[in-house]
KEVEXKE-501891 format. One record per atom (N, C-alpha, C): x, y, z; chain; residue in three letters; residue number from 1. Coordinates in nm, 2 decimals, decimal comma, m for minus. Example, Ala and Ser with C-alpha at 12.3 -4.5 7.8 and 13.67 -1.06 7.14 Angstrom:
# KEVEXKE-501891
- 1,32  m0,57  0,78  A  ALA  1
- 1,23  m0,45  0,78  A  ALA  1
- 1,32  m0,33  0,78  A  ALA  1
- 1,28  m0,22  0,71  A  SER  2
- 1,37  m0,11  0,71  A  SER  2
- 1,29  0,00  0,79  A  SER  2
END
This chain:
# KEVEXKE-501891
- m2,99  8,08  m10,92  A  ALA  1
- m2,90  8,13  m10,82  A  ALA  1
- m2,82  8,18  m10,91  A  ALA  1
- m2,73  8,27  m10,90  A  LEU  2
- m2,61  8,33  m10,96  A  LEU  2
- m2,48  8,27  m10,91  A  LEU  2
- m2,39  8,23  m11,04  A  ARG  3
- m2,30  8,18  m10,96  A  ARG  3
- m2,17  8,27  m11,06  A  ARG  3
- m2,02  8,28  m11,03  A  PRO  4
- m1,93  8,33  m11,08  A  PRO  4
- m1,92  8,21  m11,18  A  PRO  4
- m1,89  8,28  m11,32  A  PRO  5
- m1,86  8,17  m11,44  A  PRO  5
- m1,76  8,09  m11,41  A  PRO  5
- m1,69  8,09  m11,35  A  HIS  6
- m1,57  7,95  m11,32  A  HIS  6
- m1,61  7,86  m11,18  A  HIS  6
- m1,74  7,91  m11,14  A  ALA  7
- m1,77  7,81  m11,03  A  ALA  7
- m1,80  7,67  m11,11  A  ALA  7
- m1,80  7,55  m11,02  A  ARG  8
- m1,87  7,46  m11,07  A  ARG  8
- m1,93  7,40  m10,95  A  ARG  8
- m2,07  7,35  m10,95  A  ILE  9
- m2,15  7,29  m10,87  A  ILE  9
- m2,14  7,10  m10,88  A  ILE  9
- m2,11  7,07  m10,75  A  PHE  10
- m2,12  6,95  m10,75  A  PHE  10
- m2,23  6,87  m10,65  A  PHE  10
- m2,29  6,77  m10,65  A  VAL  11
- m2,39  6,75  m10,55  A  VAL  11
- m2,31  6,62  m10,48  A  VAL  11
- m2,32  6,62  m10,35  A  ASN  12
- m2,25  6,48  m10,30  A  ASN  12
- m2,38  6,37  m10,30  A  ASN  12
- m2,34  6,25  m10,35  A  ASP  13
- m2,41  6,15  m10,32  A  ASP  13
- m2,56  6,13  m10,36  A  ASP  13
- m2,59  6,25  m10,47  A  ARG  14
- m2,73  6,25  m10,50  A  ARG  14
- m2,74  6,25  m10,64  A  ARG  14
- m2,74  6,14  m10,72  A  VAL  15
- m2,75  6,17  m10,90  A  VAL  15
- m2,85  6,26  m10,90  A  VAL  15
- m2,95  6,22  m10,85  A  ASP  16
- m3,13  6,25  m10,88  A  ASP  16
- m3,11  6,43  m10,84  A  ASP  16
- m3,04  6,46  m10,76  A  VAL  17
- m3,06  6,61  m10,74  A  VAL  17
- m2,96  6,68  m10,80  A  VAL  17
- m2,87  6,64  m10,88  A  ALA  18
- m2,78  6,69  m10,93  A  ALA  18
- m2,80  6,71  m11,08  A  ALA  18
- m2,87  6,60  m11,15  A  LEU  19
- m2,92  6,64  m11,25  A  LEU  19
- m3,05  6,74  m11,24  A  LEU  19
- m3,13  6,71  m11,13  A  ALA  20
- m3,28  6,81  m11,13  A  ALA  20
- m3,23  6,97  m11,13  A  ALA  20
- m3,11  6,97  m11,05  A  ALA  21
- m3,05  7,11  m11,02  A  ALA  21
- m2,96  7,15  m11,11  A  ALA  21
- m2,94  7,09  m11,24  A  GLY  22
- m2,86  7,13  m11,32  A  GLY  22
- m2,73  7,12  m11,27  A  GLY  22
- m2,65  7,06  m11,16  A  ALA  23
- m2,53  7,08  m11,12  A  ALA  23
- m2,45  7,03  m11,26  A  ALA  23
- m2,32  7,05  m11,21  A  ASP  24
- m2,23  7,03  m11,32  A  ASP  24
- m2,15  6,89  m11,30  A  ASP  24
- m2,17  6,86  m11,15  A  GLY  25
- m2,12  6,68  m11,14  A  GLY  25
- m2,21  6,65  m11,04  A  GLY  25
- m2,12  6,52  m10,99  A  THR  26
- m2,19  6,47  m10,87  A  THR  26
- m2,08  6,39  m10,82  A  THR  26
- m2,04  6,35  m10,71  A  HIS  27
- m1,95  6,30  m10,62  A  HIS  27
- m2,01  6,17  m10,55  A  HIS  27
- m1,96  6,04  m10,57  A  LEU  28
- m2,00  5,95  m10,52  A  LEU  28
- m1,91  5,88  m10,39  A  LEU  28
- m1,99  5,81  m10,30  A  GLY  29
- m1,92  5,79  m10,20  A  GLY  29
- m1,93  5,64  m10,17  A  GLY  29
- m1,88  5,59  m10,07  A  GLY  30
- m1,86  5,44  m10,06  A  GLY  30
- m2,03  5,36  m10,06  A  GLY  30
- m2,10  5,42  m10,04  A  ARG  31
- m2,24  5,34  m10,03  A  ARG  31
- m2,30  5,39  m10,17  A  ARG  31
- m2,26  5,49  m10,26  A  SER  32
- m2,33  5,51  m10,39  A  SER  32
- m2,34  5,42  m10,50  A  SER  32
- m2,40  5,41  m10,60  A  LEU  33
- m2,36  5,36  m10,76  A  LEU  33
- m2,25  5,36  m10,76  A  LEU  33
- m2,22  5,28  m10,86  A  SER  34
- m2,06  5,28  m10,91  A  SER  34
- m2,04  5,39  m11,02  A  SER  34
- m1,93  5,42  m11,05  A  VAL  35
- m1,90  5,54  m11,16  A  VAL  35
- m1,97  5,48  m11,28  A  VAL  35
- m1,97  5,35  m11,31  A  SER  36
- m2,03  5,28  m11,48  A  SER  36
- m2,15  5,30  m11,45  A  SER  36
- m2,22  5,26  m11,33  A  GLU  37
- m2,39  5,25  m11,33  A  GLU  37
- m2,41  5,42  m11,35  A  GLU  37
- m2,34  5,50  m11,27  A  THR  38
- m2,39  5,64  m11,27  A  THR  38
- m2,38  5,72  m11,41  A  THR  38
- m2,25  5,66  m11,50  A  ARG  39
- m2,26  5,71  m11,60  A  ARG  39
- m2,37  5,69  m11,72  A  ARG  39
- m2,40  5,57  m11,69  A  ALA  40
- m2,54  5,48  m11,78  A  ALA  40
- m2,65  5,56  m11,73  A  ALA  40
- m2,67  5,61  m11,63  A  LEU  41
- m2,81  5,68  m11,61  A  LEU  41
- m2,78  5,84  m11,65  A  LEU  41
- m2,65  5,92  m11,63  A  VAL  42
- m2,65  6,08  m11,70  A  VAL  42
- m2,56  6,09  m11,78  A  VAL  42
- m2,50  5,98  m11,89  A  GLY  43
- m2,44  5,99  m11,97  A  GLY  43
- m2,36  6,09  m11,98  A  GLY  43
- m2,30  6,17  m12,09  A  PRO  44
- m2,20  6,27  m12,05  A  PRO  44
- m2,27  6,39  m11,99  A  PRO  44
- m2,39  6,43  m11,96  A  ALA  45
- m2,40  6,52  m11,92  A  ALA  45
- m2,33  6,60  m11,80  A  ALA  45
- m2,32  6,52  m11,69  A  ILE  46
- m2,25  6,58  m11,58  A  ILE  46
- m2,11  6,50  m11,56  A  ILE  46
- m2,02  6,55  m11,48  A  SER  47
- m1,88  6,52  m11,42  A  SER  47
- m1,94  6,39  m11,31  A  SER  47
- m1,84  6,32  m11,32  A  ILE  48
- m1,87  6,21  m11,17  A  ILE  48
- m1,72  6,22  m11,12  A  ILE  48
- m1,71  6,22  m10,99  A  GLY  49
- m1,59  6,20  m10,89  A  GLY  49
- m1,63  6,09  m10,79  A  GLY  49
- m1,54  6,05  m10,73  A  ILE  50
- m1,56  5,93  m10,64  A  ILE  50
- m1,47  5,94  m10,53  A  ILE  50
- m1,52  5,88  m10,38  A  SER  51
- m1,40  5,87  m10,29  A  SER  51
- m1,37  5,72  m10,27  A  SER  51
- m1,22  5,73  m10,26  A  VAL  52
- m1,15  5,58  m10,29  A  VAL  52
- m1,08  5,57  m10,16  A  VAL  52
- m1,00  5,49  m10,11  A  HIS  53
- m0,93  5,46  m10,00  A  HIS  53
- m0,80  5,36  m10,02  A  HIS  53
- m0,78  5,32  m10,17  A  ASP  54
- m0,67  5,25  m10,19  A  ASP  54
- m0,63  5,26  m10,30  A  ASP  54
- m0,55  5,18  m10,38  A  SER  55
- m0,52  5,16  m10,49  A  SER  55
- m0,61  5,06  m10,59  A  SER  55
- m0,65  4,98  m10,54  A  PRO  56
- m0,75  4,89  m10,64  A  PRO  56
- m0,88  4,99  m10,65  A  PRO  56
- m0,91  5,06  m10,54  A  GLY  57
- m1,03  5,19  m10,54  A  GLY  57
- m1,02  5,28  m10,68  A  GLY  57
- m0,87  5,32  m10,64  A  VAL  58
- m0,81  5,44  m10,75  A  VAL  58
- m0,82  5,39  m10,89  A  VAL  58
- m0,80  5,24  m10,93  A  ALA  59
- m0,78  5,19  m11,04  A  ALA  59
- m0,89  5,17  m11,10  A  ALA  59
- m1,01  5,15  m11,04  A  ALA  60
- m1,14  5,12  m11,06  A  ALA  60
- m1,21  5,23  m11,11  A  ALA  60
- m1,16  5,33  m11,02  A  ALA  61
- m1,23  5,49  m11,09  A  ALA  61
- m1,17  5,53  m11,18  A  ALA  61
- m1,04  5,52  m11,23  A  SER  62
- m0,98  5,53  m11,35  A  SER  62
- m1,05  5,46  m11,47  A  SER  62
- m1,05  5,33  m11,43  A  ARG  63
- m1,09  5,24  m11,54  A  ARG  63
- m1,24  5,25  m11,58  A  ARG  63
- m1,34  5,30  m11,48  A  ASP  64
- m1,47  5,32  m11,49  A  ASP  64
- m1,51  5,44  m11,51  A  ASP  64
- m1,41  5,54  m11,58  A  GLY  65
- m1,44  5,69  m11,61  A  GLY  65
- m1,44  5,80  m11,54  A  GLY  65
- m1,44  5,77  m11,40  A  ALA  66
- m1,40  5,88  m11,31  A  ALA  66
- m1,33  6,00  m11,37  A  ALA  66
- m1,38  6,15  m11,30  A  GLU  67
- m1,28  6,28  m11,35  A  GLU  67
- m1,21  6,31  m11,27  A  GLU  67
- m1,21  6,27  m11,12  A  TYR  68
- m1,15  6,27  m11,02  A  TYR  68
- m1,14  6,18  m10,90  A  TYR  68
- m1,09  6,18  m10,82  A  ALA  69
- m1,10  6,09  m10,70  A  ALA  69
- m1,06  6,15  m10,61  A  ALA  69
- m1,15  6,14  m10,48  A  PHE  70
- m1,09  6,21  m10,33  A  PHE  70
- m1,05  6,08  m10,31  A  PHE  70
- m0,88  6,07  m10,19  A  VAL  71
- m0,83  5,99  m10,14  A  VAL  71
- m0,80  6,02  m10,01  A  VAL  71
- m0,85  5,93  m9,90  A  GLY  72
- m0,82  5,99  m9,79  A  GLY  72
- m0,89  5,85  m9,69  A  GLY  72
- m0,90  5,86  m9,59  A  THR  73
- m0,92  6,00  m9,52  A  THR  73
- m0,73  5,97  m9,48  A  THR  73
- m0,69  6,09  m9,50  A  LEU  74
- m0,54  6,12  m9,47  A  LEU  74
- m0,51  6,14  m9,37  A  LEU  74
- m0,57  6,22  m9,28  A  PHE  75
- m0,51  6,26  m9,16  A  PHE  75
- m0,62  6,23  m9,02  A  PHE  75
- m0,64  6,22  m8,90  A  GLU  76
- m0,73  6,20  m8,81  A  GLU  76
- m0,83  6,29  m8,83  A  GLU  76
- m0,94  6,25  m8,84  A  THR  77
- m1,05  6,39  m8,83  A  THR  77
- m1,19  6,34  m8,75  A  THR  77
- m1,28  6,41  m8,70  A  PRO  78
- m1,36  6,36  m8,62  A  PRO  78
- m1,49  6,29  m8,72  A  PRO  78
- m1,50  6,30  m8,83  A  THR  79
- m1,61  6,24  m8,93  A  THR  79
- m1,57  6,07  m8,90  A  THR  79
- m1,45  6,04  m8,89  A  HIS  80
- m1,41  5,89  m8,87  A  HIS  80
- m1,32  5,90  m8,72  A  HIS  80
- m1,41  5,96  m8,63  A  GLY  81
- m1,33  5,92  m8,48  A  GLY  81
- m1,29  5,81  m8,47  A  GLY  81
- m1,19  5,80  m8,38  A  GLY  82
- m1,13  5,69  m8,34  A  GLY  82
- m1,01  5,61  m8,44  A  GLY  82
- m0,99  5,66  m8,55  A  ARG  83
- m0,95  5,61  m8,67  A  ARG  83
- m0,85  5,72  m8,71  A  ARG  83
- m0,70  5,64  m8,70  A  ALA  84
- m0,60  5,73  m8,73  A  ALA  84
- m0,60  5,71  m8,90  A  ALA  84
- m0,55  5,86  m8,95  A  GLY  85
- m0,56  5,90  m9,09  A  GLY  85
- m0,46  5,79  m9,15  A  GLY  85
- m0,45  5,76  m9,31  A  GLN  86
- m0,37  5,69  m9,33  A  GLN  86
- m0,21  5,77  m9,37  A  GLN  86
- m0,22  5,91  m9,38  A  GLY  87
- m0,13  5,98  m9,37  A  GLY  87
- m0,11  6,00  m9,54  A  GLY  87
- m0,04  6,13  m9,58  A  SER  88
- m0,04  6,16  m9,70  A  SER  88
- 0,03  6,05  m9,81  A  SER  88
- 0,11  5,96  m9,76  A  THR  89
- 0,19  5,84  m9,84  A  THR  89
- 0,10  5,77  m9,89  A  THR  89
- m0,06  5,79  m9,86  A  VAL  90
- m0,16  5,67  m9,94  A  VAL  90
- m0,18  5,77  m10,06  A  VAL  90
- m0,16  5,90  m10,11  A  VAL  91
- m0,18  5,96  m10,19  A  VAL  91
- m0,07  5,89  m10,32  A  VAL  91
- 0,07  5,89  m10,27  A  THR  92
- 0,15  5,86  m10,35  A  THR  92
- 0,16  5,70  m10,41  A  THR  92
- 0,08  5,65  m10,31  A  GLU  93
- 0,06  5,49  m10,36  A  GLU  93
- m0,01  5,46  m10,42  A  GLU  93
- m0,12  5,56  m10,45  A  VAL  94
- m0,23  5,51  m10,52  A  VAL  94
- m0,21  5,57  m10,67  A  VAL  94
- m0,14  5,68  m10,64  A  ALA  95
- m0,10  5,74  m10,77  A  ALA  95
- m0,05  5,68  m10,89  A  ALA  95
- 0,03  5,56  m10,84  A  GLY  96
- 0,09  5,49  m10,97  A  GLY  96
- m0,02  5,41  m11,05  A  GLY  96
- m0,15  5,41  m10,99  A  ARG  97
- m0,28  5,33  m11,03  A  ARG  97
- m0,39  5,42  m11,09  A  ARG  97
- m0,36  5,54  m11,08  A  ALA  98
- m0,42  5,64  m11,11  A  ALA  98
- m0,48  5,67  m11,27  A  ALA  98
- m0,37  5,64  m11,35  A  ASP  99
- m0,36  5,68  m11,49  A  ASP  99
- m0,41  5,81  m11,51  A  ASP  99
- m0,35  5,88  m11,45  A  GLY  100
- m0,35  6,03  m11,48  A  GLY  100
- m0,48  6,09  m11,44  A  GLY  100
- m0,56  6,02  m11,31  A  LEU  101
- m0,69  6,07  m11,30  A  LEU  101
- m0,64  6,20  m11,14  A  LEU  101
- m0,71  6,30  m11,19  A  PRO  102
- m0,68  6,42  m11,02  A  PRO  102
- m0,70  6,33  m10,94  A  PRO  102
- m0,62  6,35  m10,82  A  LEU  103
- m0,63  6,28  m10,67  A  LEU  103
- m0,62  6,41  m10,58  A  LEU  103
- m0,72  6,42  m10,53  A  VAL  104
- m0,81  6,53  m10,40  A  VAL  104
- m0,75  6,46  m10,27  A  VAL  104
- m0,67  6,54  m10,20  A  GLY  105
- m0,64  6,46  m10,05  A  GLY  105
- m0,77  6,51  m10,00  A  GLY  105
- m0,81  6,41  m9,89  A  ILE  106
- m0,93  6,47  m9,81  A  ILE  106
- m0,92  6,39  m9,67  A  ILE  106
- m0,96  6,46  m9,55  A  GLY  107
- m0,98  6,40  m9,45  A  GLY  107
- m0,84  6,47  m9,35  A  GLY  107
- m0,90  6,57  m9,28  A  GLY  108
- m0,81  6,62  m9,16  A  GLY  108
- m0,72  6,71  m9,23  A  GLY  108
- m0,72  6,72  m9,36  A  VAL  109
- m0,64  6,83  m9,40  A  VAL  109
- m0,63  6,97  m9,35  A  VAL  109
- m0,55  7,03  m9,28  A  THR  110
- m0,54  7,21  m9,27  A  THR  110
- m0,49  7,26  m9,37  A  THR  110
- m0,46  7,39  m9,36  A  PRO  111
- m0,35  7,44  m9,47  A  PRO  111
- m0,21  7,43  m9,44  A  PRO  111
- m0,16  7,38  m9,31  A  GLY  112
- m0,04  7,36  m9,30  A  GLY  112
- 0,02  7,22  m9,35  A  GLY  112
- m0,11  7,14  m9,38  A  ARG  113
- m0,09  7,01  m9,44  A  ARG  113
- m0,09  7,03  m9,62  A  ARG  113
- m0,13  7,14  m9,67  A  VAL  114
- m0,17  7,10  m9,80  A  VAL  114
- m0,07  7,08  m9,90  A  VAL  114
- 0,07  7,15  m9,89  A  SER  115
- 0,23  7,11  m9,95  A  SER  115
- 0,23  6,97  m9,92  A  SER  115
- 0,21  6,90  m9,83  A  GLU  116
- 0,26  6,75  m9,79  A  GLU  116
- 0,18  6,69  m9,89  A  GLU  116
- 0,03  6,71  m9,90  A  VAL  117
- m0,03  6,63  m10,00  A  VAL  117
- m0,04  6,65  m10,17  A  VAL  117
- 0,03  6,79  m10,15  A  ILE  118
- 0,07  6,81  m10,28  A  ILE  118
- 0,18  6,76  m10,33  A  ILE  118
- 0,27  6,74  m10,27  A  ARG  119
- 0,44  6,67  m10,30  A  ARG  119
- 0,39  6,53  m10,29  A  ARG  119
- 0,30  6,46  m10,22  A  ALA  120
- 0,27  6,30  m10,20  A  ALA  120
- 0,21  6,30  m10,38  A  ALA  120
- 0,17  6,37  m10,44  A  GLY  121
- 0,13  6,35  m10,61  A  GLY  121
- m0,02  6,41  m10,58  A  GLY  121
- m0,10  6,47  m10,48  A  GLY  122
- m0,22  6,55  m10,49  A  GLY  122
- m0,24  6,66  m10,58  A  GLY  122
- m0,35  6,64  m10,65  A  TYR  123
- m0,38  6,76  m10,74  A  TYR  123
- m0,45  6,84  m10,66  A  TYR  123
- m0,50  6,86  m10,57  A  GLY  124
- m0,56  6,92  m10,51  A  GLY  124
- m0,60  6,88  m10,36  A  GLY  124
- m0,68  6,95  m10,27  A  VAL  125
- m0,73  6,88  m10,14  A  VAL  125
- m0,88  6,96  m10,13  A  VAL  125
- m0,94  6,87  m10,08  A  ALA  126
- m1,08  6,91  m10,00  A  ALA  126
- m1,07  6,95  m9,87  A  ALA  126
- m1,17  7,06  m9,82  A  ALA  127
- m1,16  7,06  m9,69  A  ALA  127
- m1,33  7,09  m9,66  A  ALA  127
- m1,33  7,02  m9,55  A  ILE  128
- m1,52  7,03  m9,49  A  ILE  128
- m1,50  7,11  m9,39  A  ILE  128
- m1,47  7,02  m9,28  A  ARG  129
- m1,45  7,11  m9,11  A  ARG  129
- m1,38  7,22  m9,13  A  ARG  129
- m1,26  7,22  m9,19  A  GLY  130
- m1,18  7,31  m9,19  A  GLY  130
- m1,21  7,48  m9,26  A  GLY  130
- m1,35  7,45  m9,32  A  VAL  131
- m1,40  7,58  m9,35  A  VAL  131
- m1,53  7,58  m9,31  A  VAL  131
- m1,61  7,47  m9,28  A  TRP  132
- m1,75  7,51  m9,20  A  TRP  132
- m1,75  7,54  m9,05  A  TRP  132
- m1,63  7,50  m9,00  A  ASN  133
- m1,63  7,51  m8,85  A  ASN  133
- m1,56  7,63  m8,83  A  ASN  133
- m1,49  7,71  m8,90  A  ALA  134
- m1,43  7,83  m8,90  A  ALA  134
- m1,49  7,92  m8,87  A  ALA  134
- m1,42  8,03  m8,75  A  GLY  135
- m1,51  8,12  m8,73  A  GLY  135
- m1,53  8,22  m8,85  A  GLY  135
- m1,45  8,23  m8,93  A  ASP  136
- m1,45  8,31  m9,06  A  ASP  136
- m1,43  8,23  m9,18  A  ASP  136
- m1,53  8,15  m9,21  A  PRO  137
- m1,50  8,08  m9,35  A  PRO  137
- m1,44  8,14  m9,45  A  PRO  137
- m1,48  8,25  m9,50  A  ALA  138
- m1,42  8,32  m9,59  A  ALA  138
- m1,22  8,31  m9,57  A  ALA  138
- m1,20  8,36  m9,46  A  ARG  139
- m1,08  8,37  m9,44  A  ARG  139
- m1,04  8,23  m9,44  A  ARG  139
- m1,08  8,11  m9,39  A  ALA  140
- m1,04  7,97  m9,40  A  ALA  140
- m1,00  7,94  m9,56  A  ALA  140
- m1,08  7,96  m9,61  A  VAL  141
- m1,07  7,94  m9,77  A  VAL  141
- m0,95  8,00  m9,85  A  VAL  141
- m0,97  8,13  m9,78  A  GLY  142
- m0,84  8,19  m9,83  A  GLY  142
- m0,74  8,15  m9,77  A  GLY  142
- m0,68  8,09  m9,67  A  GLU  143
- m0,60  8,03  m9,64  A  GLU  143
- m0,52  7,88  m9,71  A  GLU  143
- m0,64  7,82  m9,76  A  TYR  144
- m0,65  7,72  m9,82  A  TYR  144
- m0,56  7,76  m9,93  A  TYR  144
- m0,65  7,84  m10,01  A  LEU  145
- m0,60  7,90  m10,15  A  LEU  145
- m0,47  7,95  m10,14  A  LEU  145
- m0,42  7,98  m10,05  A  SER  146
- m0,30  8,08  m10,06  A  SER  146
- m0,21  7,92  m10,02  A  SER  146
- m0,21  7,83  m9,93  A  ALA  147
- m0,14  7,71  m9,93  A  ALA  147
- m0,12  7,64  m10,07  A  ALA  147
- m0,25  7,64  m10,14  A  LEU  148
- m0,24  7,55  m10,23  A  LEU  148
- m0,15  7,64  m10,35  A  LEU  148
- m0,15  7,75  m10,35  A  GLU  149
- m0,08  7,85  m10,47  A  GLU  149
- 0,06  7,84  m10,41  A  GLU  149
- 0,10  7,85  m10,29  A  ARG  150
- 0,26  7,84  m10,25  A  ARG  150
- 0,31  7,68  m10,28  A  ARG  150
- 0,24  7,56  m10,26  A  ALA  151
- 0,23  7,40  m10,29  A  ALA  151
- 0,28  7,39  m10,43  A  ALA  151
- 0,22  7,48  m10,51  A  SER  152
- 0,20  7,41  m10,65  A  SER  152
- 0,17  7,56  m10,76  A  SER  152
- 0,22  7,64  m10,77  A  PRO  153
- 0,15  7,77  m10,83  A  PRO  153
- 0,10  7,73  m10,94  A  PRO  153
- m0,06  7,80  m11,00  A  GLY  154
- m0,12  7,74  m11,10  A  GLY  154
- m0,14  7,63  m11,11  A  GLY  154
- m0,15  7,50  m11,01  A  GLY  155
- m0,14  7,38  m11,07  A  GLY  155
- m0,28  7,31  m11,00  A  GLY  155
- m0,30  7,36  m10,88  A  ALA  156
- m0,39  7,27  m10,80  A  ALA  156
- m0,50  7,33  m10,76  A  ALA  156
- m0,61  7,28  m10,71  A  GLU  157
- m0,75  7,34  m10,69  A  GLU  157
- m0,80  7,31  m10,57  A  GLU  157
- m0,92  7,38  m10,53  A  ILE  158
- m0,95  7,32  m10,38  A  ILE  158
- m1,11  7,28  m10,40  A  ILE  158
- m1,15  7,18  m10,34  A  ALA  159
- m1,27  7,16  m10,37  A  ALA  159
- m1,34  7,19  m10,23  A  ALA  159
- m1,42  7,22  m10,21  A  GLU  160
- m1,52  7,27  m10,09  A  GLU  160
- m1,68  7,18  m10,07  A  GLU  160
END
């Protein structure tokens, strides 16, 4: 498949598929191998990111060599129905233990909440339902990108 030179492909929760597909990285969830176990399997071949929910999680991710961490769930989302989000303040709370690890806010983040996440210390945001469930996904991505540019000109990224 063709992809733009700046595009990076990450496979969620399947290190084997990431390696077989020649992906740039893998994203580990709560039931995945640890960052250190994954790194032992893949060596320096691919980037590794992980989802965290608190300061001990981000400290472990940083210590074990993750290259970024998704932090959340920030706001209420159907994925975690019935649970209130932690709010963007969790990004600020975990940033002190991140040791420079880029933090990406996830969970109910809308374009209108992007600046809040960036102000809290986020490097970027992850959007799943906000893009997949949009009537016009390309337009939705554009709205997130515009919000990121306004929040931190030239500094943030969006993870899809």
